[in-house]
N, C-alpha and C positions, 0 to 999 in steps of 0.2 A: 776386653773385646774392642777391636778397632771399629771406627765408624764405617758402616757398610756403604759400598759403592752402589749407586742406583742407576748407572748407565745400562740401558736395555736396547736390544735390537728386536724389532717386531716385524713379523711377516703379515702382510695384509693381502687378502685375496678377494677377487670380485665375487659378486653374488651370481646365482645361476637361476635360470628359468625352470619351468616344469620339466622334471625328469631329465635335467641337463647334466652332461658330463663335460668337464674341462680336462683335457689331456694333452700330452705331447707325444711325439713319435715313440712307439713302444720300444724301439731299439735304444732310445736314449735313456730308458728306464731300467735297462739291464743292470744287474748287480755288478759293482766294480770288481775287477779281477784282483784276487788276493796274490800278492807276491809270495811265491813258494818259499823264498829264502827269508821271509819276514815274519817270524813268529811273534806273538801267538795268533791263532786263527780267530776270525770273527765268530761271535756267538749269536744266538737267536732267542726270541721270546715269542713262541708260536701260539700260546693260549693266554686267556685273560689273566690267569694267575701262574704263568710260566709253563704249566703243563696241565694235562687233563686230571692229574691228581690234586691240583689246587694247592701246591706247596709254596708258591711264591718264593722260590729258593734259587740262588745262583752261586756257583763256586768261585766267582770272580773275586780278586783281592788286590787289584791295582789301587783301588780306593780303599784305604784301611784306616786304622786308628791313628797312625802317624801323620796322615796327610788330609784327613777329612776336612779339617778347617780351611784347607787351601782351595777347596772347590770353588770354581767360578762358573758363570753362566756361559754355556757354549752357544745356545740360541734359545729363542722363545717364540711362541706363536699364540697370539690372541685369537679368540673365537668370535669377537664382536661382529664380524662381517658375515658369519655363517648364520643368517637369519635376520628377521626384521627387527628383533630386539636382542638385547644382551641376555645371556643366560646367567643365572645367579648360582646355579649348582652344576659344576662341571665335574662329572664323576668317573670318566673313563680311565682305564689302564690300556695304553696302546699295545699292539702287537709289533714285533720286529721280525721281519723275514727278508733276507737277502738285501740288507741295507735300507729297507723301506719300513716306515712306521704306518700302521693302519689304525684308525680310530673314528668314532663318531664325534661330531663337533657342532656346536651352535644350537640355537633355539629351534631350528628346523630339523635337527639330527641329520646333517649331511654326513656322508661317509667320505673320508679323505685319506689320501696317501701322502706322506711327507718323506723327504730325504732325511735319513737318520743322522747324517753328519752335519747338516746345515739347517734343517727345519723347512727347507723349500717345499712349496706345494707342488706335488707331482700330478695329482688328479683329484677330482671331487665328483660325487654323485648325489643327486637330490631327487626325491619324489615329492611332487606337489599333490597333497592328498585332500586339500580343501576341507570340507566340513568334518570329515571323519577324524582328521588330525586335530582340529579345534576342539572336538568333543572328547578326545582321548583322555583316559584317566592317568596316563603316564607320559609326561611331556619332557622336553629338553633332550639333551644328547644321549643320555643313558650311560650304561657301564662299559660298553665295548662292542667289538665285532669278533668274528671267528674266521679261521683260515682252514682250508682244505686243499690237498693236492694228491694226485695219483702218481706223481713223478713227472708228469707232462703238463696237465692242466693245473692251474692255480686259481682258487676262488676265495673271495672275501664274502662272507654272509653276515647280514645284520637284519634286525627287525625295526621297521619304521615306527614313527610315532602312532600312525594309524593302524598298526598291527598287520603289517605285511612283511613277508620274508623275501629278501632280495639276495640274489647271487650275482656277483660282479667278477669280471676278469681282473685278477690281481695286478696285472701289468698295465691295464688301460683304464680300469674303472667302468668299462662298458658292460651292461647287463648280459648275462649268458642267455642266448636265444633258446637253448634247449632246456632251460629250467623254468617250470611253471608257464606263465604267459608273458613272453618278452622279459624273462628274468625275474618275475615276481610271482609269489604264491600268496593269495589273499587268505590270511589266517582266520578271518571271520566266516569263511565258508568251509564245508566239509568238516564240521565241528561237532557233529552229533547233537545239534540244537539249532533252532532257527533264530537268527540274529539280524537286526537291522545294521547294515554295514556302516552307516553314518553315526548311529547313536549307541550301539551296544557298549556296555561298560566293561571293556576288556582291552588290554594293551600289554606292553612289556618294556622294561628298561634294562633287563639282564641280557647277556649275550646268548645266542643259541649255542647249544653244546653239539659239537661235531665230533663224532667218534666212529671209527671204521668208515662206512659210507652212509651213516645215518645222521640227520640233523634233528636234534630233540629240542622242542620249543615249549616253554612254559606259558603261563598266563598270569596277569596281574589286574587288579581292579582298583576302584577309587579308594584311596587311603583315608581313613577317618573312623571316628568312634561311634557315630550315630548313623547306622545303615538306613538308607531311605526305603529300601524294599527288602522283602524276604526272598523273593524269587529272582535273584540276580543271575547274571551269566555264571555258568559252572566252569571252573578253571581247569578243564581237562588238559592232559599232556599228550603231545603227538610227536611221532617220528616220521620224517620225510626222507625220501631218497635224495642224496646230495647232488646227484647228476641231473635228475629230472624234476625234482620237486613234488613227485607223487607221494601221497600219504601212504606210509607203510603200516602204521598202527595208531591206535588211540587208547589211552588209559583213563578210565573214569575215576577221578579223585573223589567224587561223590558216587558211591556204587549205585548201580541200578538193581532193581529187584532181580534176585537170582544170582547176583555177582558176590564175590567174596567181600565181606565187610558190611553188606547191607543190613545184616541182623544186629550190628552194633548201633544202629539208629532205632529209636523207639517211635512207635506210632506212625511209621511211614514218613518221618520227617525228611529223609533223604530225597524224596521225590520233589520237594519244593525248595530245598535249600540252594543257595548259590555260593559263589566264591570258591574257596578251597583250591586256589591255583598255586603255582610255583613261581613266585616273583623273584626268588633268589637265584644265584648262580648254581650250576650243577657240576658234579664231578663224574668221571667215567673211568672204568677199568676195561680197556679193550681186550686184555688177555682173558678176563673172566666173562667178557661180553655183557657188562652191566653198566647202567647209568644210574646215578644216585640222585633222587629228586626230593628236595626239601619242600614239604607241602604246608601251606598256611591254614588258618582257621576257615571253616565255613562261616556264613553270616550268623551273628555279628561278633565283633571282637571281644566285647566284655559282657555280652548278653547271649545266653545259649538256650533261651526258652523255646526256640524253634529248631534246635538241633539236639534234642534230648538223647542221652546215652553217650558213650565214648566217641561215637560218630567218626569212624575211620573215613578218610585218611587225614583228618585234621591234625595239624601239628605233628605229623609223622614223617620220618625219613623212609622213602620207598625205593627199593632196588628193583629196577625194571630190566628185562632182557632187551638188549640193544636192537635185536633183529625183529622181535615180535611184540614188544611192549608188555609182555606178561609179567605179573608181579612174581618176583623170586622170594622176596621177604620184605617185611616192614618193621619199623619200631616206632611206637607212639611215645613221644617224649613228654607230652602233657595230655592228660585225659580230660576231654570236655573243657578246654581252656577258657578262662574268663579274664585273662590278663594280657591278651594280645601278644602272646609269646610264640608267634610264627617262627619256624626255623628260618633264620634270616640269611644264611650264607651256605656256600658249598661245603660239604665235609672234606676234610684233608685225608687223602689216601696215603697210608704209610705202612711199611713192613717193620714191625717192632719185635724185640725179644720178650717172650713171655714164658717163664718157667723153663728156660733152657732151649726153647725153640723159637723160630721166627714165624710170626703170625701176620697174615694179610689183614690189616686192621684199617679202621677209619676213625678219625677224631672230629667230632661235630661240635664247634662252638655254638653257644646259644644266647638268647636274650637273658635267660635266667642265670647266666654266668656259671653254668656247669659245662664241662667238656665231657660229652658222652663218647666213650671209646668202645667200639663194636668190632666184631669180626666181620669184615666186609663180604665174605663169602656166604655167611649164614645169618648175619644180623644179631647174633648172640653177644651179650656184653663180655668184654675182656675181664673186667672186675664186676662183682655183684652190683646190680642195681635193684634197690629194695623198694617195694611198694609200701609207702608210709601213709597212715591215716591222716586226713586233713580236715580242717574245720568246714562245717556247712554254713552257708550264708543265709540272708534273710530277704532276698529279692523275691517278690511274689511270682509264681509260675516258673521259677528257675529250677533247673535240674543240676545236682551236684555230684561229682565223682567222689566216692568215699576215700580213695587213695590216689597218690601221685608217685611216679617213679623218681627215686633219689639215688644218684650214683654214690657208691662207697669210695671210689677213687676215679679220678683225682678229686681233691677237695675243691669247693667253690673258689673261683678266682676274683670275685668281687663281693660287695655287701649283698646279703640276701635277707629280706625282711627288715623290719625297723624295730629297734628297741631304744630305750633311753640312752644306752651306751653309744648308739650311732649318731646322736644329735650333736650339733655344733658345740664346741667347747673351747673356743679361742679365749674366752674370758668367763668367769663365773656368772656375770650378769647376762651374757648371751645364752649361756647354758640354761639359766633359770627361765628366761623367756621362751626358749625352745621347748622345755618340759611343759610349760604352761600352754604353749601353742598346740602341742599334739593332743592335749586333753579333749580338744574339739573334734578329734578324728579317731578312727580305729587304726591301731598298729598291731603288728604281729609278725610271725615267721613268713617264709617265702610264699606259701600258697594260701595266705589269708585272703578270703574272697572279697570282691567288691561288696559294698553295703548300700542300703537305701540311704540317700542323703536327706537329713532332717536337722533342725536346729539342735545344737549341742553335739552332733556327730555328723559332720558333713560328708563323710565317706571314708574310704580306706586309703592310707598312704602306703604305697607299694614300692618295694625296691628289690631288684632293679625295676625301672619304669618300663613303659610300653616300648621304648626304643632300646631297651637293654641297659646294662650288660653289653653284649657284643651285637653289632648290627651287620648290615649287608657286606662290608669289606672283609669280614672274617679274619682268619689268622694265617700264619705261615709255618713251615716245618723244615727243620734241618735234618736231612737223612743221615748225616755223619754222626750226630749226637742223639738222635731220636727226641729232639726237643721241639715242642710247639710253642710259638710266640703269639700272643693274642692281646689286642687292645680291648679295654672295656671302660665303661663310664659309670660313675656313681651318681645317678640322676633319678630320683624317685618320681612317681606319678601319683596323682590323686584320682581315685576311682570311686565316684559317687553315682548311684543310679536314681533317677527321678522319674515320676509318672509322666506319661506323654498322652495327651488327648488330641493332638493335631496330626491327622494323617498326612498333611503336606510336609511335616517335619520328618516323620518316619512311620512305617507300618508297625513298628514295635511298640507294645504298650508301655514299656519302660525303656529309657534311653540313658546313655552316659551323660551326666550333667555336670554340675558345679562349674558354671561359667565357661564351659567349653574347653577346648584344648589348652588355652593359655593357663588354665587353673593348674596345669600339671607341670609347668616348666620352671626350671630353676634359673635365676638371673645369669645372663652371659654364658649360658651353658649350651646354647644351640636350640634347635626346634624340638617340639614334642613329638613330631612324626617324621619318618623318612621323607626326603625330597621336598622339605619346606624350608624357606629361608630362615636364617638365624634371627632370634629375637633379641631385642635390646634389653638390658638389665633395668630393673626399677631403680629409682634414685636411692642413693645411700641414705639411710635413715627412714625409709618408707616403713609404714607399720607392718607388723608381722602379717604374712599372707598377702602383702601388697595392696591391702584395702585402703583406698584413698580416704582422707578425712572427710567426714560428712556423708559418707555413702549410706544408702538405705540398708536396713537390716536384711540379712539373707545369706546365702552361701558365699563365703569369701572368694572374690575373684583374684586373679593375678598369679602370684608365685608362692611356691612352698619355700618361704624365706623368713628370716628373723632380722628385722632392721635392714632389709635389703641384702642380707648374706644368705647363702644356701643353707637350708635346714640341716642337712647332714654334714658331718665333718669330712674334710678331705682325706685322701686324694679324690678329686673329682674325675680324673682320668688316669689310667695306669696301663702299663704293659707288664704282662706276666709271662714268665718262662715255665713251661710245664714239661717235666721229664717223663716221657712215655715208657722208658725202660723201668721206671719205679712207680709211676702213678702219683708222683709228688710235685708240689710247686718248688721250682729251683730258685727263682728270685722274682722280685716284683719292684717296679719303680714307678713313681709319680711321673706321668708323661704330660708335658705342656707347662708353659710358664704360668705363674699365678695371674688370674685375671685382674685387670686394672681396678675393677670395682671392689675387689677383695683387698688388693694390696694397698689401695688408697682410702680404705674405709676409715672414718674418724674413730670408730670404736677400737680399731686395731693399731692406732698410732703408737709408735714406740715398741711394738711387739716384733720379735723376730720370728717370722712364720716360714717354715720350710716350704719349698715349691709345692703347690697344691695340685698341679696337673690341671687339665681342662677336659670338659666333656665334649664329645663330638662323635662322628662316625669315621673311624680311621682304620686303615689296614697297614701293617708293617711289612717290610721286606727283609729277608735274611740272606746274607752272603757268606763267604768263607769265614769271616771273622766278626761281622757286624750285624746288628739289628738296626734298621733304618726306618724312621717314621717322622713325618711332619706333624706339626701341631694343628689342632682345631682352634679356631677363633683368633682374634687379633690381641696383641698386647703392645704397650708403649715402652720402648727400650730407654736406656739412660740418655740417649741423644734426642729423645722426643719423637722418635720415628715409630709409627705403627706398622706392625707386620707380624710375622710368625717365624718359627725356626724349624729347619729340617735337622733332626737330631740323630746321632749315631751312638749306639751302646755296644759295649763288649758283649758278644752273645753268650759268653760263658758265665759272666758275673753280673751283668746289668750296669756296670760302671759306664757313665757317659764319657765318650771319647771325642766328641766334637759336635758343633752346631753351626749351621750355615743360615744366613738371613734369607727369608722369602718375603716378598711384598704382600703376600696374602696367604691364608691358611691352606693346608693340604685339603683337597676336595676329592681326589681320586688316588688310589693306591699306587705307590711308586714301583717302577720296574728298572732293570739294568741290563746293559749289553756291552759287548766290546766290538768296536768297529775300527779297522785300520790301526790296531794296536792301542786304542784309547778306550777306557771304560767310561760309560755314560750312566748317569742316574736321571731318569725322566719322571716327572710328577706333575699331575694336574693340580692347579691352585685356583682359588677364587673365593668369593663370599663378600657379604656386606656391599660396599660400593666398588669393590675391586673387580675388574673384568676377569672373566674366565681365561686362563692361560695355561698352556703346556710349556713347561720349563725343563731344559736339559742342562745338567751340570757335568763338568769334567775337570780334571786337574790341568793346571797350566803347564805348557811346555813339554808334555809327554809325547815322545816320538810315536 
């Protein structure tokens, strides 16, 4: 590997005042004319994951295995100036329409348009929301924006930090005066519940789903394991007219009395429960007239004593009619979940061969590292999904489902549950310490429940952990080979339940404990919850569990670690290819360079350890020949330079074909397009002390 060049060109843009638009003459923003004699034509990327089917696929192949290592930076844009402070998690995937990139950026979530060839700022729009933005449970730039056109009008739609839906003219960035009130619909109103617009615990970081002429908007709430209240905002799903902003329908994710699913809640618990929003992306099949909505848990994540029963539509994929919002079908992937296994991403819509015929299917990646494959017309499994008996826990007042659904195909694509065989085994000494360490915890298969935390058994070690498995970026799909590619991480969580007598902490009598969130993180593997900054590793040689010398007796704080090394053996992050024509795993590779604290650990000196991969939240891109994905987390290369790599794999075999240096890890999923004969790969990066940045790569000297 040659020494990486660090020369960069950065675009800086001025800030804007309340509801300010910076724009130039619309005529100057017209898409450049394509020379009729100059093949190939430009391509576009009109949805968050390329299309409404969420495939994140492109047939482009100018960038391929032979030249991937030659990629250079075409342009880059830092987001520092979009807001009063730097954002530390820059997660969007931009859209590409007529030579323009559209995305949210910065700590204020400005909506911006960039020239796709140069990165030049074309326009920006900002809404100053005051206190309602400061109180929002979902901060920073979010995942993206949406595009709609009727062939004449073009609109960019996005949800602000303060939970307002905005419609902008795609050419100018000026709000559409015919949409809502001056281009804005207040999503805290007309919500079938009374909310304080400044303080209500609801927001969204996902993109609105625009299909046909309907805008479907989800809801998200404060992320965390200790819910403060039982009666939180209910995360209902709504559809709006894309031209006027008028509400067309609403779907109650927590059913009301008399509605379908109400009887799956015991003792009227549905009346007082909150949350159950859709914080993930959605998919839509316009031909079938369906939108597919991944629903999270009702309150709370690891405690279900106030949502007794299977409690639809928690942790269910729900297919809704685009025009009416009526439920057409649903599939609950976890019954009465106690592991925070919200459905984290949009299902991938795919037409696959099954028993000699083509089936309209969907493939849903999950935190539990199962790919649930269903008929997207009916919701019925393509391969049998078996209800298996699971263990009952010991938390007072808790309700337990006797069974959980387990797919027969495809097999799990990451570690599920914890056994001694899963523990670190770099050396016999480390293995012995790991075996001794887990004696203070409960371990077991995938659906082993959280346990009461007490001396001698501080809780349940669960794998995958609360972040998965797979999280919000989801996977991608190759329609040529019927192959799904999905990233996952092997990052366990500690789930211990402790009594709570302080109503200021929570209205729940028991809460998730054991030293809070940090108790569940592995060193240098990222945060324990979505949208939180990465955590630093404990020092090498720290005691098992990260407990500092001289600490008082009690639940071990810190990390699930042995001498500062992750408790479970690698790979810590992986990419898996899943063949949907067979329901089998085709290949799997460790994705991500070995973390510095593992590679440089004194206990491993002299050992040759294969690449371990890295844990994070990553989404891959698939093209004609390659699977492309950046790394999570920083590592130090042989030149002493910290950064990360953008890697490319042969999509048929998983063999690595190239890697390009990035100054910071991938933070948003990559996309690609061809403009004026040149293919670009664009990816959001950032993390740690590195500024959030959108970086565009292309080959040198391509005409």
